[in-house]
N, C-alpha and C positions, 0 to 999 in steps of 0.2 A: 319675148316668148324665153322661157327657161329651156336650158339647152337638154335635148335627152341622153341620159346615158343608162348604159345597157346594166342595169340593177334589178331586171327582171319585174320592177315596178309599173311603172306610167307609161304603157305602150302606145296610147292613144294622144300624145303632148303634140304631135305633130298635125291635127285634126282640129280646126275650128271649134269652140263647146259647143254652139248651135247647132251643129253638124253630128256631135259626138249624140247628143240627147237626139236628134232626129233618129240615126243609127240604134238605139236603143230601145225604143219603140219598135221601129221596124223587126230588131232582130226578137222581141218577145212576140211582136205580131206572126211573124212569118212560123215560129216555133208551134205556137196554139194552135194556129188554123191546120197545121199538118198535124195536130195527136188530137183534135177536138172539134167536131163538124160546125156546130151553133156557136160560135165565140164573136161577141161584140168586139166592134172596132176597139182598139188599143188605144188609149190617149194620149197624148205628147205627154213625154217623160218630164217629171218633176224637177226642176233643178236641185241637187243638194248643196249649193252653194248662192254667192251672188254670181249671176251670169254677167256680170262686166267685167269680174274678179276671180274668175273660178280657181284660187290657188289659199293655200294655209288653211283648207278644213279640215285635217285630219288634227283632233283635239288630242289623241293619244301617238307621242311620237315614238318612234323605236330604232336605235340602232345598233348594231353588231360590230364589235371588235376585232381586230389581225393586226399581224404582223407583216411590216414590209419586207424588202427582201435581206436576207443576213447579212451579215458584215463579218467574213470568217467565223468565227467561233461565238460569235456575239449574236443576237435577235435582233432584227429589223426592229426599226422603228415603230412605233405604236399608230395603226389607223384605226378610223372609225367611218363605218359606213353601211352598205346594204349589201348582201349575197348579189353575185352575177347571176341571171336569169337560169336556173337549172341547174346552181352550182352551190358549194359551201364558199368559192372564193369571195373575197371582200374586196369592192369596189370603194378605195374613198369617197366618201362626199364631204365637201365644205360648202354646200348650200340644201337644202330639200325644200323646194318650195311649196310643197301640197303639205307640209306640216304647219302647225302654228306656229308663229314666232317666236312664242314664248316655249315652247318647248324645245325649239330650236336652241334659243339662247342658253337653257338650262343644259342641254346635254354637251355643247360644245365646252359649256364653261367647265363641267366636269374630263371632258377629253383634254382640255388645256392643260389640268392639274395632273391628273394621271402623267398625260407626256412628257412635261418638265420633272416628274417626280422617275422618270423610267419605267415604270411598270408596263407589262406586256401582255398579249395575250397566249392565251395558250397556242403552242405546245410550250413554251418556255414562261409563260407567265399565269396569271389568272384571271385576267377580264374576259366574260364574254358577251356583254352587252349594256346597254341601259334604255330605259321605257319612263317615259314620262307623259303623264296626263294633267289637262288642262283645265280648269273649267272653264265653261261658255258663260254660265250664266252666275258662277262666283269667281273669286279673285284666288283659289287656291291651284294649287301645283303642287305633284306626287312624282315625285323619282323613285327607279327602282334601280340599286344595280344588283348587276347578274355574276356572280362570278363563282371561279371551281372551286375555293377555298379561301380560307382568311390568313394565310401564312405568311403572305410577304404585309411586312411592318410599314413598307413604306403607303398602302392603302390607306389606311387609320389615317395618315398625317395628310395626304390629297386630298383625302376627302372633307375633312376638316377643311384646308383651305377652299375648295371648291364652296364650301356652305358659308364663308365667310363673306362669298364677294359678292358686290349687288346684283338682284336678279335670282338670289340661290332658292330653290323650293323652298314650300313652308311645310313640307312634310318627305323624309327622305327613309327609306325601305332596303334591306339586304336582301337579296336571293341568293340560295347554295346550290349552284347546279354543277356538281362532278360529272356526268354522266356526258358522253360526249356525241348525241343525240341532236337533231335540228330544234327539238323546243325551245322556246323563247324563254319557261321558268322551269326553275328545279322544284322539288317539294317545300323546302322549308322557306320561309321568309321570316324575317321578323322588323321590327320597326325601330329604328334609331333616333329618329326625333319626328316631332309633329303629331298630326293627328292620325288615326288607326286607317281612316278611310277618307277617301276626296268626298266632299259634298259638293253637288251640281243638282239642277233642276232640269226637268223637260215635261213640258205641255203643264206646267201649275203643279208637277210632283217634284218631290224632292228626294233624293237619290244618295246613298252612301256606297260607295266604290272601294271595293278593295283592292291592292295595288296589282294584285295578278288575275282577280274575274276580269271575266268577259264583260265586256260592256261598250256599245256601239261607239267606233270611231269616230265618228262625224255625228255630232252631236243633233247638230239642225236642221240634217236630213233624219236623224231618227226622230226628231220632234214631227217633221212632217208626215212620216209613218204613223205617229199616234194620233196626229189629227185626223190621218183618214179613217183609223180604225174606230175611233171615236165617232164620226159622224155616222157611221153604220149601226152604231146599238143604243138601243134606248136607253136612259138615264135611270131606270131601275130595273134594267134587264139581269136574268142572273145570266153567268159567264163563266165557262170552262176556258182557261187560259194555256194551252199546251204547249209544249218546251218552252216555259214562260222565261227562262234567263233569271235575271234580278228584277222581274214585275214592271218591264219597260212599258208595259202594257195594260197590266193588271193594277198597277196602283194609278195611275190617272183614270180607268175606268172607275176604282172604288169609290174615289174621291170624287166621280161625278155622280153616285149614286147607284152603281152597280154590285152586284152580289158576286165575288170572283172566285173561284175556284183556278189556285196556278199551281201546275204540274210540272215538276222540273228534276231530272237528276243529278245535277252538279250541287252538292250539298252547300260548298263557299258561296255560289251565286242565291241558294236558297237564304243562307244565313243575313248576305246583302241585301236579302228583299225584305225578309222579316226587319232587319233592322233599319229600313226606309220606312216601312209601313208604320212601328211605332213612331219614328221620327214627324210622320204625317199627321199620327195619332187619326190613324184608321183602324177600327173597329175590329177583333179577330172575325167575328161572324158577316164580316164584311169584304174581308180579303183572307182568305186561307191559301199558305203554301204546304203542298204534298212532295215531297222530298224521295220522289220515287221516278223510275224510269215510265214514259209515257204507256208505253205497252203493259207492262205490269200494273199500272194504275187503273186502265181503260174500266177492268172490270167490277172495279167496286165506285167508280163515279156517275152521280147521277144525271140524268137528262138536265139541257140548261138550253136557255133561249137564243144562245148564242154559241158558236165556238171560234176561239181567234188560234188559227195554226200558224207559227213560226218555226219551223221545224229548224235543223242544220243545213248545211249545203247538199247532204244526200237525200234531202227531201223526207215525206214520211215513208214507211213501212207500210206494206200493203195491210197488214193488222191494221193498223192505224185507221188507214181509207175505209178500211171497211166495217169498223166498227163507228168511227165517228160520220159516215155518211151512210150507215147502213143500219145501225142499232140505236144510235144515239139519237139522229135525224131531227138537230137545231133546224129551228125556221132559218137562221144564217149562218152561214160561215165564211168568216174573214182569213184567209191564206194568206199571209206575209211571207214571200220567198225570197230570198237570195239567188237563187240557181235557176234560171229559168227553164235551162232541158229538165230538171229533176222538175219542176211545176208542170210542164206539159204533159209528163211521163204521168203523174199524180192525178191531173184532171181528167187527162184518158179514162182511167180508173175509176174515179169518181163520178164524172157527168150520168154513166149507166144508172145510177141508184134515183134518178130522175131530177138531180138538184140543173138549174140555170145561172149559165155565171151571166151576172148582171151587168159588171165593172172589172177592166181592168188598167189599173194603174201604175207604169213605171215609175220609180223615183231612183234619181241618178246618188246613188250613195257615196261613191268613190269616181268623182270625175278623172278625167283623162286616163283612166282602165276601161275595158270589155265590160266589167262588171255592174248589174243592174239590181237591183230590188224591185219587187211586184206585187202590188196590194190588189189578190181579185177576192172579190165578191161573188159568193154564192146563195140563191134563195132556194127555198124546199119547194114543190108543188104547192098548190093551195089544197089544203084538205076538203073533203068532200060530205 
């Protein structure tokens, strides 16, 4: 078993993987039954990776840079790793076993080139971080360097040296992030080489993923989420996909024959979704993206047979719950949650509208952490 390090990430490494899965089902079961009286038995958690080898599942690799102890007036040597829990202190990492090996190889290749060139991190240097996304069903690999500025001439030379090495990424982007906050990326990104977007596929749909846009970190677990949603939607149904992101659910549903309206406020995600829809040759009348906040869009949305809810970690606002469960009232609602506490709160608000919870299926998106995704299927009462 890999050694535990205090990086603020995989705090469950000391727990056998089968027990992690049991604990996640128990957590969801406890929270939901405390909030909602009539809750079916929570199903066993679906593994997000191979149960026999639950490592290397993160297909997006991210490291931050820092400096070691200073030697007099000279800054310390460059370090690469993760932040210590609840701090901005960099813990050097020489191996990250939950990352895909290809992503680790690319990141450490750049680190070696930068360290040999004597480039450092703020406050004395320019290097902030590196993000690498690897294709699961394609051979593509895209890297994004995050720097405060481009004034260090050694940066270009070292970057070229890293790109000349075996195992270099198929695409490279540069992100400028001069602010001192904890955000991973700054506002400005430009392509240095290779394709503008990485291509991958999930559940039979092809996706084009921008370097700084959100897309599920564990693609294999994301595919399990999509399959669970597809199982609950008739092929020719009308669907509202709320908090749709880049179309993780919308595109596979449309390819199966559903007519989907996908609502997402992040315009970069919408641009990726529309580009992916064109790549899949999905007609516009079968998958339409609406670039608005869900709350703002609800008043103009027509009722649909199915609503897919995939809100951010804080869950749905009371306004969204009231509109979906009270006014739109689809026959089926599939709620995909990344936070069981918010899920329990939202279901407590939703079920008084008459909906019955039909099934609760946890999915292990991030093995060795306490994080758990949950797919809940709710049905409206039969109309008399």
